[in-house]
C-alpha positions, -999 to 999 in steps of 0.1 A, spaced: -647 183 -449 -646 157 -476 -664 124 -469 -640 95 -472 -649 60 -485 -644 45 -450 -655 64 -419 -645 54 -384 -663 54 -351 -642 70 -323 -660 51 -295 -660 15 -307 -661 -16 -286 -630 -34 -275 -633 -64 -298 -610 -82 -322 -605 -60 -353 -609 -27 -335 -579 -3 -331 -565 13 -300 -573 50 -303 -562 64 -269 -556 59 -232 -577 75 -205 -553 96 -183 -556 101 -145 -570 136 -154 -600 120 -170 -591 130 -205 -580 107 -234 -545 109 -247 -546 98 -283 -521 74 -296 -504 70 -330 -521 44 -353 -509 9 -354 -522 -12 -325 -550 -36 -335 -571 -54 -309 -568 -92 -310 -587 -119 -291 -562 -119 -261 -562 -81 -257 -600 -80 -259 -603 -108 -233 -579 -90 -209 -597 -57 -212 -630 -73 -205 -617 -87 -172 -628 -70 -139 -592 -66 -128 -583 -44 -158 -574 -10 -144 -563 7 -175 -590 22 -197 -588 27 -234 -607 42 -263 -611 22 -295 -620 29 -331 -634 7 -358 -652 13 -391 -685 31 -386 -714 7 -393 -739 35 -396 -775 22 -396 -764 -10 -379 -753 10 -348 -777 18 -320 -766 55 -321 -772 60 -358 -803 81 -365 -812 93 -400 -780 102 -417 -758 108 -386 -744 96 -353 -766 108 -326 -741 100 -299 -720 130 -310 -750 153 -304 -756 138 -270 -719 140 -261 -718 176 -271 -749 184 -251 -734 169 -220 -698 180 -223 -698 213 -242 -691 233 -210 -659 213 -205 -648 214 -241 -611 220 -248 -601 253 -262 -579 237 -288 -591 207 -308 -574 174 -302 -558 155 -330 -560 117 -333 -550 90 -358 -585 88 -374 -595 125 -376 -599 128 -414 -620 96 -415 -638 101 -381 -676 102 -384 -677 127 -355 -652 150 -372 -671 147 -405 -703 157 -387 -690 184 -363 -655 194 -373 -634 210 -346 -663 212 -322 -665 174 -322 -628 171 -316 -630 195 -286 -653 172 -266 -640 138 -279 -611 136 -254 -636 139 -225 -655 108 -235 -640 81 -213 -670 57 -209 -679 29 -232 -708 44 -253 -711 11 -271 -716 -10 -240 -753 -3 -238 -778 -28 -251 -793 -22 -285 -826 -9 -271 -808 20 -252 -798 45 -279 -794 74 -255 -760 82 -240 -763 81 -202 -745 105 -179 -725 76 -164 -711 69 -198 -694 102 -199 -668 117 -176 -664 155 -177 -634 172 -161 -639 208 -152 
């Protein structure tokens, strides 16, 4: 896996400048979308409202050491996600619009892609002092 100039976080916040990566399905798995939908102020505001029933996953450029999940030279969130969700991993890896540039794919290859569609919580919603991924931030479907 060749490291690209720009890497992308597959669990970014819903904020202007992010891109819509996928939609959480009733099954609890993420269905990945083709590239092209950028998040603007209005979309971000609507998704932050309590009445918002649809849940999405977002991507944005990985900020590495500026992120609460970055430890050393890697995203520690992937390690925690894999530890929690490995028993539920898909047998075939998912494909999404950021795969070649995804920091998780660059770190873990197909094994990262196998658990990625199971992450339906907002890993970035935690405050900066809470680097660990909590169980309630993940939804595993057996």
